[in-house]
C-alpha positions in Angstrom: -49.2 -147.7 -9.1 -51.4 -145.0 -10.5 -52.5 -147.0 -13.6 -53.7 -149.8 -11.3 -56.0 -147.6 -9.2 -59.7 -148.6 -9.2 -61.8 -145.4 -9.7 -64.3 -144.7 -6.9 -63.6 -147.9 -4.9 -63.2 -145.8 -1.7 -66.9 -144.7 -2.0 -68.2 -148.2 -1.3 -66.1 -149.7 1.4 -66.1 -149.9 5.2 -63.0 -147.8 5.7 -61.0 -150.6 7.2 -58.0 -149.9 4.9 -55.5 -152.0 6.8 -57.5 -155.2 6.1 -58.6 -154.4 2.6 -57.1 -156.5 -0.2 -57.6 -153.6 -2.6 -55.9 -150.9 -0.4 -52.9 -150.5 -2.9 -55.4 -149.9 -5.7 -57.3 -147.2 -3.8 -56.5 -143.5 -4.3 -57.4 -142.5 -0.8 -55.1 -145.2 0.8 -52.3 -144.2 -1.6 -52.6 -140.6 -0.6 -52.6 -141.6 3.1 -49.4 -143.6 2.6 -47.7 -140.7 0.8 -48.7 -138.3 3.6 -47.4 -140.7 6.3 -44.1 -141.2 4.4 -43.6 -137.4 4.2 -44.0 -137.3 8.0 -41.0 -139.7 8.4 -38.7 -137.1 6.9 -39.4 -134.5 9.6 -36.7 -133.8 12.1 -39.3 -133.6 14.9 -41.7 -136.6 14.8 -45.4 -135.6 14.9 -47.9 -137.0 17.4 -50.7 -139.1 16.1 -53.1 -136.2 16.7 -50.8 -133.8 14.8 -50.6 -136.3 11.9 -54.3 -136.5 11.6 -54.6 -132.7 11.6 -51.9 -132.5 9.0 -53.5 -135.1 6.8 -56.8 -133.2 6.9 -55.0 -129.9 6.0 -53.2 -131.6 3.1 -56.5 -133.1 1.8 -58.2 -129.7 2.0 -55.3 -128.0 0.2 -55.6 -130.5 -2.6 -59.3 -130.1 -2.8 -59.0 -126.3 -3.0 -56.4 -126.7 -5.7 -58.7 -128.8 -7.8 -61.6 -126.3 -7.1 -59.4 -123.5 -8.3 -58.4 -125.4 -11.4 -62.0 -126.1 -12.2 -63.0 -122.4 -11.6 -60.3 -121.3 -14.1 -61.6 -123.8 -16.6 -65.2 -122.4 -16.2 -63.9 -118.8 -16.1 -65.1 -118.2 -12.5 -63.4 -115.6 -10.4 -64.0 -116.3 -6.7 -62.8 -112.7 -5.9 -65.5 -111.2 -8.0 -68.7 -113.1 -7.0 -72.1 -111.4 -6.5 -72.3 -110.0 -3.0 -75.0 -111.5 -0.7 -76.3 -110.3 2.6 -74.5 -112.2 5.4 -76.4 -113.1 8.5 -74.4 -113.6 11.6 -75.2 -116.4 14.0 -75.9 -114.9 17.4 -74.3 -117.3 20.1 -77.1 -116.2 22.5 -79.6 -117.9 20.2 -78.1 -121.3 21.0 -79.7 -123.4 23.6 -77.9 -125.8 26.0 -77.9 -128.5 23.3 -76.1 -126.3 20.8 -79.2 -126.2 18.6 -79.7 -123.1 16.4 -83.5 -123.6 15.9 -84.1 -120.4 17.9 -81.9 -118.6 15.4 -83.9 -120.0 12.5 -87.2 -118.8 14.1 -86.1 -115.3 13.4 -87.0 -115.9 9.8 -90.5 -116.2 8.2 -89.5 -119.3 6.2 -86.5 -121.6 6.1 -85.6 -120.4 2.6 -85.0 -116.9 4.0 -82.2 -118.1 6.2 -78.6 -117.9 4.9 -78.7 -121.7 4.7 -81.8 -121.7 2.4 -82.9 -124.8 0.5 -79.8 -126.7 1.6 -80.9 -126.6 5.2 -84.5 -127.5 4.2 -83.2 -130.6 2.4 -80.8 -131.3 5.3 -83.8 -131.3 7.7 -85.8 -133.5 5.3 -83.0 -136.1 5.3 -82.8 -136.1 9.1 -86.5 -136.3 9.5 -86.7 -139.6 7.7 -87.5 -142.7 9.9 -84.2 -144.4 9.0 -82.1 -141.4 10.2 -84.0 -141.3 13.4 -83.1 -144.9 14.0 -79.6 -144.1 13.0 -79.4 -141.8 16.1 -79.6 -144.9 18.2 -76.7 -146.5 16.3 -74.6 -143.3 16.8 -75.3 -143.4 20.6 -74.1 -147.0 20.6 -70.9 -145.9 18.9 -70.3 -143.4 21.7 -71.1 -146.0 24.3 -68.7 -148.6 22.9 -65.9 -145.9 22.6 -66.4 -145.1 26.3 -66.4 -148.7 27.4 -62.9 -149.8 26.3 -62.4 -151.2 29.8 -65.1 -153.8 29.1 -63.1 -155.2 26.2 -59.8 -155.0 28.1 -61.3 -156.9 31.0 -62.4 -159.7 28.6 -58.9 -159.9 27.2 -57.4 -159.9 30.7 -59.7 -162.8 31.6 -58.4 -164.8 28.6 -54.8 -164.0 29.4 -55.4 -165.2 33.1 -57.0 -168.3 31.8 -54.0 -169.0 29.7 -51.5 -168.4 32.5 -53.5 -170.9 34.7 -53.4 -173.5 32.0 -57.2 -173.5 31.6 -57.0 -172.8 27.9 -54.3 -173.4 25.2 -52.2 -170.6 23.7 -53.8 -171.1 20.3 -57.3 -170.7 21.9 -56.2 -167.6 23.8 -54.7 -166.0 20.7 -57.7 -166.8 18.5 -60.2 -165.5 21.2 -58.2 -162.2 21.8 -58.0 -161.6 18.0 -61.7 -162.2 17.7 -62.4 -159.7 20.5 -60.2 -157.1 19.0 -61.6 -157.7 15.5 -65.2 -157.2 16.6 -64.3 -154.4 19.0 -62.9 -152.4 16.0 -66.2 -153.0 14.2 -68.3 -151.7 17.0 -66.0 -148.7 17.6 -65.9 -147.6 14.0 -68.6 -149.1 11.7 -71.6 -147.3 13.4 -70.0 -144.0 12.5 -69.3 -145.0 8.9 -72.8 -146.3 8.7 -74.3 -143.0 9.8 -72.4 -141.1 7.1 -73.4 -143.6 4.4 -77.1 -143.4 5.4 -77.1 -139.6 5.1 -75.5 -139.7 1.7 -77.9 -142.4 0.4 -81.0 -140.4 1.6 -79.7 -137.1 0.4 -79.3 -138.5 -3.1 -82.7 -140.2 -2.9 -84.4 -136.9 -1.8 -82.7 -135.0 -4.6 -83.9 -137.6 -7.2 -87.4 -137.6 -5.7 -87.4 -133.8 -5.9 -86.4 -133.9 -9.6 -88.9 -136.7 -10.3 -86.1 -138.9 -11.3 -85.9 -142.7 -10.8 -82.7 -144.0 -9.2 -80.8 -146.2 -11.6 -79.3 -149.5 -10.4 -75.8 -148.1 -10.7 -76.6 -144.8 -8.9 -74.4 -143.6 -6.0 -77.4 -143.7 -3.8 -77.9 -147.5 -4.4 -74.1 -148.0 -3.9 -74.1 -146.3 -0.5 -77.3 -148.1 0.5 -75.6 -151.4 -0.4 -72.6 -150.5 1.7 -75.0 -149.6 4.6 -76.6 -153.0 4.4 -73.1 -154.7 4.5 -72.1 -152.5 7.5 -75.3 -153.4 9.4 -74.6 -157.2 8.8 -71.1 -156.8 10.1 -72.2 -154.8 13.2 -74.9 -157.5 14.0 -72.3 -160.3 13.6 -69.8 -158.4 15.9 -72.5 -158.0 18.6 -73.3 -161.7 18.4 -69.7 -162.7 18.6 -68.8 -160.5 21.5 -71.8 -161.6 23.5 -69.9 -164.9 24.0 -66.7 -163.4 25.3 -67.5 -160.0 26.9 -70.2 -158.4 29.0 -71.6 -156.0 26.3 -75.2 -157.2 27.2 -78.0 -158.1 24.8 -78.0 -154.7 23.0 -81.7 -155.1 22.1 -82.2 -151.5 21.3 -79.3 -151.4 18.9 -80.3 -154.6 17.2 -83.8 -153.4 16.8 -82.6 -150.1 15.3 -80.3 -152.0 12.9 -83.1 -154.3 11.8 -85.4 -151.3 11.3 -82.8 -149.5 9.2 -82.4 -152.7 7.1 -86.2 -152.8 6.4 -86.2 -149.2 5.3 -83.2 -149.6 3.1 -84.7 -152.6 1.3 -88.0 -150.7 0.9 -86.4 -147.3 -0.2 -83.6 -148.8 -2.3 -85.0 -152.1 -3.8 -82.1 -152.3 -6.3 -79.3 -151.7 -3.8 -78.2 -155.3 -3.8 -77.8 -155.2 -7.6 -75.2 -152.4 -7.4 -71.8 -153.5 -8.6 -69.1 -152.0 -6.3 -65.9 -151.2 -8.2 -63.3 -153.8 -7.4 -65.3 -155.6 -4.6 -68.1 -157.0 -6.7 -66.4 -157.3 -10.1 
């Protein structure tokens, strides 16, 4: 119920809503349930892909409604804003990797671009050592997503061992559940981690630029703490799956995760002290 919702709990979680003991006290999860319930009333059932698109559309519509409400409160008319020169992105300026650095080179300084200071800060965030290490984590996410057969083969092996009487049913069920549990972590947490790291370092750079010290309960410390928890879960998942699957030693990924942890502890020394709403209370 609405009065039982924990404000901001969704900012400091791993996004595994189905396994969260606080999901019914989370606004995001409640919204998701309401969207899915509305789909059940449709004459023509939607595909999972169509549901995802519809959820995004509904979320954007609600965000725009809130923005419009705030604009009216501040007496801002979106139809009567100062006109600014609009620069069009020339598709020919893109290289094979989809980069628009050639396009940016048309300007004397980055602040002359239509992206201005936002892009300058964006580049500063992605130029930090921890975000460069994060690229390795993102690559691992793609790799694990593309290697579902590896996990399926491990499960088939367990099922065959059960059918031949080599292992008990309880052992088979526990092992398969363990594989699926850790498979989910490796196929989702790296992506969540990347987003949390960007948020944490964006907030840190903004604070540094304003010569402000991050307080213990700052959003940056909160997202840094979640990042550390996600890293621990990913490392544990790798170690667990090494016993039951052929994922390999994953030395590059483990080294990157260890490096990110070192940077987080150095850049956010008070992250562990952050009290996450609901989880740490």
